NUVEX-105400 format. One record per atom (N, C-alpha, C): residue number from 0; atom name; x negated, y negated, z. Coordinates in steps of 0.05 Angstrom, whole numbers. Each point is the difference from the previous one (the first is absolute). Layout:
REM residues N
NUM  CA  X  Y  Z
...
This chain:
REM residues 302
0  N  692  22  442
0  CA  5  14  -25
0  C  -25  15  -8
1  N  4  26  -6
1  CA  -23  17  -7
1  C  -7  -5  -29
2  N  -26  -5  -5
2  CA  -10  -5  -27
2  C  -5  26  -14
3  N  8  2  -26
3  CA  -5  24  -15
3  C  -30  4  -5
4  N  -9  24  1
4  CA  -28  6  -6
4  C  -2  4  -30
5  N  -15  -18  -13
5  CA  -3  1  -29
5  C  -27  14  -7
6  N  2  22  -15
6  CA  -24  14  -9
6  C  -14  -16  -21
7  N  -27  -1  2
7  CA  -16  -16  -19
7  C  3  10  -28
8  N  2  26  -4
8  CA  2  11  -27
8  C  27  -8  -12
9  N  20  -4  17
9  CA  26  -9  -11
9  C  -1  -29  -8
10  N  -14  -17  16
10  CA  -3  -28  -7
10  C  -16  -2  -26
11  N  -21  16  -2
11  CA  -16  0  -25
11  C  17  7  -24
12  N  16  21  3
12  CA  18  8  -22
12  C  19  -23  -7
13  N  11  -13  20
13  CA  19  -22  -4
13  C  -14  -23  -15
14  N  -24  -7  7
14  CA  -14  -22  -13
14  C  -6  6  -29
15  N  -9  25  -5
15  CA  -6  8  -28
15  C  26  -1  -17
16  N  22  11  11
16  CA  25  0  -15
16  C  10  -28  -4
17  N  -4  -18  20
17  CA  9  -27  -3
17  C  -16  -14  -22
18  N  -25  8  -4
18  CA  -17  -12  -21
18  C  7  11  -28
19  N  6  26  -1
19  CA  5  13  -26
19  C  29  -2  -8
20  N  18  1  20
20  CA  29  0  -5
20  C  8  23  -19
21  N  -14  22  3
21  CA  4  24  -17
21  C  -10  24  15
22  N  18  19  6
22  CA  -9  23  17
22  C  -21  16  -14
23  N  2  4  -26
23  CA  -20  17  -14
23  C  -28  -13  2
24  N  -2  -26  -7
24  CA  -26  -13  1
24  C  -11  -2  28
25  N  17  -5  20
25  CA  -8  -2  28
25  C  -11  27  9
26  N  14  22  -7
26  CA  -9  27  8
26  C  -27  6  -12
27  N  -4  -8  -25
27  CA  -26  5  -13
27  C  -22  -16  14
28  N  5  -25  7
28  CA  -20  -15  15
28  C  -7  13  27
29  N  20  11  13
29  CA  -4  11  26
29  C  -12  29  -2
30  N  1  12  -23
30  CA  -11  27  -4
30  C  19  21  12
31  N  26  -5  0
31  CA  19  19  10
31  C  22  3  -21
32  N  17  20  4
32  CA  23  4  -17
32  C  22  -20  7
33  N  19  -3  -18
33  CA  21  -20  4
33  C  19  8  24
34  N  8  25  3
34  CA  18  7  22
34  C  -12  -7  28
35  N  -25  7  5
35  CA  -11  -9  27
35  C  0  -30  3
36  N  -5  -15  -21
36  CA  1  -29  2
36  C  28  -9  8
37  N  20  11  -13
37  CA  28  -7  6
37  C  7  6  29
38  N  -10  23  10
38  CA  5  8  28
38  C  -13  -20  19
39  N  -25  -9  -6
39  CA  -14  -19  18
39  C  16  -26  1
40  N  10  -10  -23
40  CA  15  -25  0
40  C  26  4  15
41  N  13  22  -3
41  CA  25  5  15
41  C  -5  1  30
42  N  -22  13  8
42  CA  -6  1  29
42  C  -5  -28  11
43  N  -15  -16  -16
43  CA  -6  -28  9
43  C  26  -16  2
44  N  18  3  -20
44  CA  25  -15  1
44  C  17  9  24
45  N  -2  25  7
45  CA  15  10  24
45  C  -10  -14  25
46  N  -27  -2  2
46  CA  -12  -13  24
46  C  7  -30  0
47  N  -1  -13  -23
47  CA  7  -29  -1
47  C  30  -4  5
48  N  16  19  -9
48  CA  29  -3  3
48  C  14  -13  -23
49  N  -14  -5  -21
49  CA  11  -13  -24
49  C  -15  9  -25
50  N  14  -1  -23
50  CA  -13  7  -25
50  C  -21  -21  -7
51  N  -22  10  -10
51  CA  -22  -18  -9
51  C  0  -5  -30
52  N  13  18  -15
52  CA  1  -2  -29
52  C  29  5  -9
53  N  8  -15  -20
53  CA  24  7  -16
53  C  -9  18  -23
54  N  12  24  -1
54  CA  -8  18  -21
54  C  23  2  -20
55  N  -7  -1  -25
55  CA  20  3  -21
55  C  -13  14  -24
56  N  16  7  -20
56  CA  -11  13  -24
56  C  -22  -18  -12
57  N  -24  10  1
57  CA  -22  -15  -13
57  C  -9  -25  14
58  N  9  -4  25
58  CA  -8  -24  14
58  C  -4  5  30
59  N  -20  -13  11
59  CA  -5  0  29
59  C  -6  -28  8
60  N  16  -11  19
60  CA  -2  -28  8
60  C  -1  -2  30
61  N  -18  -17  10
61  CA  -1  -4  29
61  C  26  -13  10
62  N  9  9  23
62  CA  23  -13  13
62  C  -11  -24  16
63  N  17  -15  12
63  CA  -8  -23  17
63  C  -16  11  24
64  N  8  24  10
64  CA  -15  12  22
64  C  -28  8  -9
65  N  -1  11  -24
65  CA  -26  8  -11
65  C  -19  -23  -5
66  N  12  -23  -10
66  CA  -16  -23  -5
66  C  -11  -12  26
67  N  15  2  22
67  CA  -9  -9  26
67  C  -22  17  12
68  N  3  26  -5
68  CA  -20  19  12
68  C  -26  0  -15
69  N  0  -6  -26
69  CA  -24  3  -17
69  C  -24  -15  10
70  N  2  -26  6
70  CA  -24  -15  10
70  C  -11  12  26
71  N  18  8  18
71  CA  -10  11  26
71  C  -13  27  -5
72  N  11  16  -19
72  CA  -13  26  -6
72  C  -27  -4  -12
73  N  -3  -19  -18
73  CA  -26  -5  -12
73  C  -20  -9  22
74  N  9  -18  17
74  CA  -19  -10  22
74  C  -8  23  18
75  N  18  18  6
75  CA  -7  23  18
75  C  -20  18  -13
76  N  3  5  -26
76  CA  -19  17  -14
76  C  -27  -13  -4
77  N  0  -27  -6
77  CA  -25  -14  -2
77  C  -15  -2  26
78  N  16  -4  22
78  CA  -13  -1  26
78  C  -12  26  8
79  N  14  22  -7
79  CA  -11  27  5
79  C  -26  4  -16
80  N  0  -8  -25
80  CA  -24  3  -17
80  C  -23  -16  12
81  N  6  -25  9
81  CA  -22  -16  12
81  C  -10  13  26
82  N  19  11  16
82  CA  -9  13  25
82  C  -16  24  -5
83  N  8  16  -20
83  CA  -16  24  -7
83  C  -28  -7  -10
84  N  -1  -21  -17
84  CA  -26  -9  -10
84  C  -18  -9  22
85  N  12  -17  18
85  CA  -16  -10  23
85  C  -10  23  18
86  N  18  20  4
86  CA  -7  23  17
86  C  -23  15  -13
87  N  2  4  -26
87  CA  -21  15  -14
87  C  -27  -15  1
88  N  1  -27  -3
88  CA  -24  -16  1
88  C  -13  1  28
89  N  18  -1  20
89  CA  -11  3  28
89  C  -12  27  3
90  N  13  21  -10
90  CA  -9  27  3
90  C  -27  5  -14
91  N  -6  -15  -21
91  CA  -25  4  -14
91  C  -21  -20  9
92  N  7  -18  18
92  CA  -19  -21  9
92  C  -3  -23  -19
93  N  19  -3  -19
93  CA  -2  -22  -20
93  C  12  -26  11
94  N  14  2  22
94  CA  11  -25  12
94  C  2  5  30
95  N  5  -21  15
95  CA  2  1  29
95  C  -19  -20  12
96  N  -7  5  25
96  CA  -17  -19  15
96  C  -23  15  12
97  N  -25  -9  -5
97  CA  -24  13  11
97  C  -15  -20  16
98  N  -7  8  25
98  CA  -14  -18  18
98  C  -29  11  4
99  N  -19  -18  -6
99  CA  -28  8  0
99  C  -16  -18  19
100  N  -15  13  18
100  CA  -19  -15  17
100  C  -28  2  -13
101  N  -16  -20  4
101  CA  -27  1  -12
101  C  -20  -15  18
102  N  -24  10  0
102  CA  -22  -13  14
102  C  -9  -25  -15
103  N  -5  -22  14
103  CA  -6  -25  -13
103  C  -23  2  -20
104  N  -21  16  7
104  CA  -23  1  -18
104  C  7  13  -27
105  N  21  15  -1
105  CA  7  13  -26
105  C  11  -21  -20
106  N  8  -23  10
106  CA  8  -21  -19
106  C  -24  -10  -16
107  N  -24  6  10
107  CA  -25  -8  -14
107  C  -9  21  -20
108  N  14  23  0
108  CA  -11  22  -17
108  C  23  13  -16
109  N  11  22  8
109  CA  18  16  -17
109  C  29  -9  1
110  N  8  -14  20
110  CA  29  -5  4
110  C  13  -15  -23
111  N  -11  -23  -9
111  CA  14  -15  -21
111  C  5  17  -25
112  N  -20  15  -9
112  CA  3  16  -24
112  C  21  22  4
113  N  0  13  23
113  CA  19  21  6
113  C  28  -10  0
114  N  5  -23  14
114  CA  27  -11  2
114  C  9  -9  -28
115  N  -18  -12  -15
115  CA  8  -9  -27
115  C  8  24  -18
116  N  -15  22  1
116  CA  7  23  -16
116  C  26  13  10
117  N  4  2  26
117  CA  24  12  10
117  C  25  -16  -7
118  N  -2  -27  2
118  CA  23  -17  -7
118  C  6  1  -29
119  N  -20  3  -17
119  CA  5  2  -29
119  C  15  26  -6
120  N  -6  22  14
120  CA  13  25  -5
120  C  27  2  13
121  N  5  -16  21
121  CA  24  3  16
121  C  13  -28  5
122  N  10  -13  -21
122  CA  10  -27  3
122  C  25  -2  17
123  N  14  22  4
123  CA  25  -1  15
123  C  -4  7  30
124  N  -25  5  8
124  CA  -6  6  28
124  C  -6  -27  14
125  N  13  -4  23
125  CA  -6  -24  16
125  C  -24  8  17
126  N  -23  -13  -4
126  CA  -25  7  13
126  C  -5  -21  22
127  N  0  9  25
127  CA  -6  -17  23
127  C  -28  7  11
128  N  -18  -19  0
128  CA  -27  6  10
128  C  -5  -17  25
129  N  -16  11  18
129  CA  -6  -13  25
129  C  -29  5  8
130  N  -14  -21  5
130  CA  -28  2  9
130  C  -1  10  29
131  N  -14  22  5
131  CA  -1  12  27
131  C  -27  13  4
132  N  -10  -1  24
132  CA  -24  15  7
132  C  7  29  4
133  N  -20  17  6
133  CA  5  29  0
133  C  20  9  21
134  N  -4  -8  25
134  CA  18  10  21
134  C  29  -8  -5
135  N  6  -26  -6
135  CA  28  -7  -6
135  C  11  15  -24
136  N  -16  6  -21
136  CA  10  15  -22
136  C  9  28  8
137  N  -17  13  16
137  CA  7  27  9
137  C  26  0  16
138  N  2  -20  18
138  CA  24  -2  16
138  C  25  -6  -18
139  N  -3  -17  -20
139  CA  22  -6  -18
139  C  8  24  -16
140  N  -19  16  -8
140  CA  7  25  -14
140  C  16  19  18
141  N  -10  3  24
141  CA  15  18  19
141  C  28  -10  6
142  N  3  -27  2
142  CA  26  -11  6
142  C  17  -5  -24
143  N  -9  8  -24
143  CA  15  -3  -25
143  C  4  -29  -8
144  N  -17  -18  8
144  CA  1  -28  -8
144  C  -14  -5  -26
145  N  -18  18  -8
145  CA  -13  0  -26
145  C  1  29  -10
146  N  -3  3  -27
146  CA  1  26  -12
146  C  -28  10  -9
147  N  -18  -19  -5
147  CA  -27  6  -10
147  C  -19  -17  15
148  N  -23  11  7
148  CA  -22  -16  12
148  C  -25  2  -16
149  N  -13  -22  -5
149  CA  -26  -1  -14
149  C  -20  -12  19
150  N  -19  16  9
150  CA  -18  -8  22
150  C  -27  14  -2
151  N  -18  -9  17
151  CA  -27  10  1
151  C  -3  20  24
152  N  -13  22  -6
152  CA  -7  19  20
152  C  23  7  19
153  N  23  9  -10
153  CA  22  6  18
153  C  -6  25  16
154  N  7  0  26
154  CA  -3  24  16
154  C  20  21  -7
155  N  -5  24  8
155  CA  20  22  -4
155  C  23  -6  19
156  N  24  0  -11
156  CA  24  -6  15
156  C  21  22  -4
157  N  11  12  21
157  CA  21  20  -4
157  C  24  -12  -15
158  N  10  14  -20
158  CA  23  -9  -14
158  C  -6  -18  -24
159  N  -26  -7  -4
159  CA  -8  -17  -22
159  C  -19  15  -18
160  N  3  -5  -26
160  CA  -18  10  -20
160  C  -19  -22  -8
161  N  -25  7  -5
161  CA  -21  -19  -7
161  C  -15  11  -25
162  N  -4  -17  -19
162  CA  -15  8  -24
162  C  -20  -22  -7
163  N  -26  7  -1
163  CA  -20  -20  -8
163  C  4  -9  -29
164  N  -3  -26  -5
164  CA  2  -11  -27
164  C  -27  -7  -11
165  N  -18  -11  16
165  CA  -26  -7  -9
165  C  -18  -5  24
166  N  -26  0  -6
166  CA  -20  -8  20
166  C  -13  -25  -9
167  N  -9  -16  20
167  CA  -12  -26  -6
167  C  -25  -3  17
168  N  -21  -11  -12
168  CA  -25  -4  14
168  C  3  -21  22
169  N  -16  2  21
169  CA  -3  -21  19
169  C  -21  -20  -9
170  N  3  -25  8
170  CA  -20  -20  -4
170  C  -7  -13  27
171  N  -24  -11  2
171  CA  -7  -16  23
171  C  9  -29  -5
172  N  14  -11  19
172  CA  10  -28  -1
172  C  -19  -16  18
173  N  -14  -20  -13
173  CA  -21  -14  14
173  C  3  -30  -4
174  N  -8  -17  20
174  CA  -2  -28  -5
174  C  -20  -5  -22
175  N  5  -21  -16
175  CA  -16  -5  -24
175  C  -30  -4  7
176  N  -5  -11  24
176  CA  -28  -5  8
176  C  -12  23  16
177  N  13  22  1
177  CA  -10  23  16
177  C  -26  11  -12
178  N  -17  11  17
178  CA  -26  10  -9
178  C  3  23  -20
179  N  23  14  0
179  CA  4  22  -19
179  C  15  -8  -25
180  N  9  -25  -2
180  CA  17  -8  -22
180  C  -14  0  -27
181  N  -26  -1  0
181  CA  -15  0  -25
181  C  -3  28  -12
182  N  6  21  16
182  CA  -3  27  -10
182  C  23  8  -18
183  N  -6  16  -20
183  CA  22  10  -18
183  C  16  21  15
184  N  -13  17  15
184  CA  13  21  16
184  C  -11  -1  28
185  N  17  2  19
185  CA  -7  -2  28
185  C  1  28  14
186  N  -22  10  10
186  CA  2  25  16
186  C  17  -5  24
187  N  18  19  6
187  CA  17  -3  24
187  C  -17  -2  25
188  N  -22  14  0
188  CA  -18  0  23
188  C  -10  -29  6
189  N  -1  -17  -20
189  CA  -10  -27  4
189  C  20  -17  15
190  N  24  10  4
190  CA  21  -15  15
190  C  1  8  29
191  N  -18  17  9
191  CA  1  11  27
191  C  1  -21  22
192  N  -15  -21  -3
192  CA  -2  -20  21
192  C  19  -24  -4
193  N  18  2  -20
193  CA  18  -22  -6
193  C  26  1  16
194  N  11  -22  8
194  CA  28  0  10
194  C  19  5  -23
195  N  22  14  6
195  CA  19  7  -21
195  C  27  -14  4
196  N  13  -6  -22
196  CA  28  -9  0
196  C  16  23  -13
197  N  18  12  16
197  CA  15  24  -9
197  C  30  -3  4
198  N  15  17  -14
198  CA  28  2  6
198  C  3  13  27
199  N  20  -9  16
199  CA  5  14  26
199  C  9  28  -5
200  N  -8  18  17
200  CA  7  29  -5
200  C  30  5  0
201  N  15  -14  17
201  CA  29  6  2
201  C  14  -8  -26
202  N  -11  -17  -16
202  CA  13  -9  -25
202  C  -5  21  -22
203  N  -24  10  -2
203  CA  -7  20  -20
203  C  -20  19  11
204  N  9  19  17
204  CA  -19  17  15
204  C  -19  16  -18
205  N  11  11  -23
205  CA  -18  17  -16
205  C  -19  -16  -17
206  N  8  -23  -10
206  CA  -20  -16  -15
206  C  -21  -12  18
207  N  9  -8  25
207  CA  -19  -9  20
207  C  -20  22  6
208  N  10  24  5
208  CA  -17  23  7
208  C  -18  8  -24
209  N  10  -4  -24
209  CA  -17  6  -23
209  C  -25  -18  -1
210  N  5  -26  5
210  CA  -23  -19  0
210  C  -19  7  23
211  N  11  6  23
211  CA  -17  8  23
211  C  -16  25  -7
212  N  12  19  -14
212  CA  -14  24  -7
212  C  -23  -6  -20
213  N  5  -18  -19
213  CA  -22  -7  -18
213  C  -24  -11  16
214  N  6  -16  20
214  CA  -22  -11  16
214  C  -13  21  17
215  N  16  18  11
215  CA  -12  22  16
215  C  -17  18  -17
216  N  9  5  -25
216  CA  -16  17  -18
216  C  -27  -14  -6
217  N  -1  -27  3
217  CA  -25  -14  -5
217  C  -16  -3  26
218  N  10  11  22
218  CA  -15  2  25
218  C  5  -21  20
219  N  23  -15  -2
219  CA  6  -20  20
219  C  30  -3  5
220  N  6  -12  22
220  CA  28  -6  7
220  C  4  -30  -6
221  N  20  -7  -16
221  CA  4  -29  -6
221  C  8  -16  24
222  N  -13  -23  3
222  CA  7  -17  23
222  C  20  -21  -10
223  N  25  4  9
223  CA  22  -17  -10
223  C  1  -26  15
224  N  -4  -22  -14
224  CA  1  -27  12
224  C  27  -13  -3
225  N  15  8  -21
225  CA  26  -12  -5
225  C  18  19  -16
226  N  26  -1  7
226  CA  19  15  -16
226  C  17  -19  -17
227  N  10  11  -23
227  CA  18  -15  -17
227  C  19  20  -14
228  N  26  -7  -2
228  CA  20  19  -10
228  C  -1  3  -30
229  N  -6  -22  -14
229  CA  -1  0  -30
229  C  -28  -2  -10
230  N  -5  12  -24
230  CA  -27  -2  -11
230  C  -8  -28  -7
231  N  19  -16  -8
231  CA  -7  -28  -7
231  C  -10  -15  25
232  N  12  7  23
232  CA  -9  -12  25
232  C  -27  10  8
233  N  -5  26  -5
233  CA  -27  11  4
233  C  -21  -16  -15
234  N  6  -5  -25
234  CA  -19  -15  -17
234  C  -4  -29  11
235  N  22  -12  9
235  CA  -2  -27  10
235  C  -17  -1  25
236  N  3  20  17
236  CA  -16  1  25
236  C  -29  6  -6
237  N  -6  16  -20
237  CA  -27  4  -9
237  C  -12  -26  -9
238  N  15  -15  -16
238  CA  -9  -26  -10
238  C  -6  -19  23
239  N  16  2  21
239  CA  -3  -17  23
239  C  -23  8  18
240  N  -13  23  -6
240  CA  -24  7  15
240  C  5  19  24
241  N  24  12  1
241  CA  6  18  22
241  C  -14  27  -3
242  N  -8  7  -24
242  CA  -13  26  -3
242  C  1  9  -29
243  N  -4  26  -5
243  CA  1  12  -26
243  C  22  21  0
244  N  6  12  -23
244  CA  21  20  0
244  C  -6  20  -23
245  N  13  23  2
245  CA  2  19  -22
245  C  29  0  -9
246  N  5  -2  -26
246  CA  27  -3  -10
246  C  2  14  -27
247  N  25  6  -9
247  CA  4  11  -27
247  C  -11  -19  -21
248  N  -10  11  -22
248  CA  -12  -16  -21
248  C  19  -20  -12
249  N  26  5  1
249  CA  19  -19  -11
249  C  0  -27  15
250  N  -12  0  23
250  CA  -1  -25  16
250  C  -15  -22  -16
251  N  -16  9  -20
251  CA  -15  -20  -16
251  C  18  -20  -14
252  N  25  7  -3
252  CA  19  -19  -14
252  C  8  -23  18
253  N  -6  2  26
253  CA  5  -22  17
253  C  -24  -19  -2
254  N  5  -23  -12
254  CA  -22  -19  -6
254  C  -4  -19  22
255  N  -22  3  15
255  CA  -8  -19  21
255  C  -29  -8  -5
256  N  -5  -26  -1
256  CA  -27  -9  -7
256  C  -21  9  19
257  N  7  3  25
257  CA  -21  7  19
257  C  -3  29  5
258  N  11  17  -17
258  CA  -1  29  4
258  C  -10  14  -25
259  N  -17  21  3
259  CA  -8  17  -23
259  C  7  29  7
260  N  5  16  -20
260  CA  5  28  4
260  C  -21  16  -16
261  N  -13  18  14
261  CA  -21  16  -12
261  C  7  30  3
262  N  -7  15  -22
262  CA  3  29  2
262  C  -17  11  23
263  N  8  23  10
263  CA  -14  12  22
263  C  -12  27  -8
264  N  -20  8  15
264  CA  -12  27  -2
264  C  4  13  27
265  N  9  25  0
265  CA  5  18  -24
265  C  26  -7  -14
266  N  1  7  -26
266  CA  24  -5  -16
266  C  23  18  8
267  N  -5  20  16
267  CA  21  18  9
267  C  18  -14  21
268  N  -7  -24  8
268  CA  17  -15  19
268  C  24  -11  -15
269  N  22  13  3
269  CA  24  -7  -15
269  C  25  1  17
270  N  21  -13  -10
270  CA  26  1  13
270  C  21  10  -19
271  N  20  14  10
271  CA  20  13  -17
271  C  27  -15  1
272  N  11  -5  -23
272  CA  27  -11  -2
272  C  20  22  -5
273  N  21  2  15
273  CA  19  22  -2
273  C  29  -11  -2
274  N  17  17  -9
274  CA  29  -5  0
274  C  13  19  19
275  N  19  -10  16
275  CA  14  16  20
275  C  30  -1  -4
276  N  13  22  6
276  CA  29  1  -1
276  C  10  21  19
277  N  26  0  5
277  CA  11  20  19
277  C  2  27  -12
278  N  -8  20  16
278  CA  2  28  -8
278  C  29  9  2
279  N  7  21  -16
279  CA  26  12  2
279  C  22  -21  -2
280  N  -4  -20  -16
280  CA  20  -22  -4
280  C  1  -6  -30
281  N  12  18  -16
281  CA  -1  -4  -29
281  C  14  -25  -9
282  N  -14  -16  -16
282  CA  11  -25  -10
282  C  -11  -4  -28
283  N  18  0  -20
283  CA  -10  -4  -28
283  C  -15  -26  -4
284  N  7  -21  15
284  CA  -14  -26  -2
284  C  -29  3  9
285  N  -4  15  22
285  CA  -27  4  10
285  C  -15  17  -20
286  N  12  21  -11
286  CA  -13  18  -19
286  C  -10  -16  -25
287  N  17  -18  -10
287  CA  -7  -16  -24
287  C  -23  -19  7
288  N  0  -11  24
288  CA  -21  -18  8
288  C  -27  15  2
289  N  2  24  12
289  CA  -25  16  3
289  C  -11  7  -28
290  N  18  8  -18
290  CA  -9  7  -27
290  C  -14  -24  -13
291  N  11  -24  3
291  CA  -12  -23  -12
291  C  -27  -7  13
292  N  -1  3  27
292  CA  -25  -5  14
292  C  -22  19  -9
293  N  7  25  -3
293  CA  -20  20  -9
293  C  -10  -6  -28
294  N  18  -9  -18
294  CA  -9  -4  -27
294  C  -13  -27  -4
295  N  5  -19  18
295  CA  -11  -27  -3
295  C  -27  -3  13
296  N  -3  13  23
296  CA  -25  -3  15
296  C  -17  24  -5
297  N  -25  -4  -9
297  CA  -19  21  -5
297  C  -12  10  26
298  N  5  25  7
298  CA  -11  11  25
298  C  -30  4  -4
299  N  -15  -9  20
299  CA  -29  4  -2
299  C  -15  -24  10
300  N  -26  1  1
300  CA  -17  -21  11
300  C  4  -26  -16
301  N  -2  -22  15
301  CA  0  -27  -12
301  C  -21  -17  13
């Protein structure tokens, strides 16, 4: 059996007339003249195959058919309103699902404040966050497994946009009993003969290379004694005596009794935190997150 196609404007007219039970008042609510309203009701009755109203002098009453149709018509219009509202919210980035990858060290610095501010502004967005090092973040962005990446020293990648959010000083990470631990600031040149604990290059090639560049600018090639994937592990290995390290200043929040962090000279030794997203892939959710990141995080030296 072929189902009749019911026009939404006819259902709307039917619901309003059912509520008013008066063609004049219903037409006024709808903002149309009475004859067009009568025509819409007649067309709807033709599609249904039965009268929806009993019409008499000075009276309009729903028929049994009209009483049966009324709840379904209201549900259809309410469902449409909800769907339109949801579509508009998705279209403006006010709701939906946003997947964010982040470097572990950012949990020690800007990440908590940024996520708190974003969630306060966008309570209807489902925010999924995943801790990832640089290379996996870039791969996840390319494969559309995440929508935003927050990472250090991202390399230039075709198809990805990168925007610096802030710079952060490097610090020297030393065992507490180290000969340089008593200094307030450690010249990078003083670390030339020390074994280093560093992130492996395949995990974060650009941040690894940035640290190596800082050492080379000081006139030496760092001698890597041990690798560690996470900064917390780097600190633990320094405490265990495997060597020293250069790390972002936020590493100071990792409290280990056997480790001290000292500022380094020159002060130009810094690392950059950036946000990455896919190019030519417009997404209102991403746009709103970027706007919040820009307004929450002060760009510039730290």
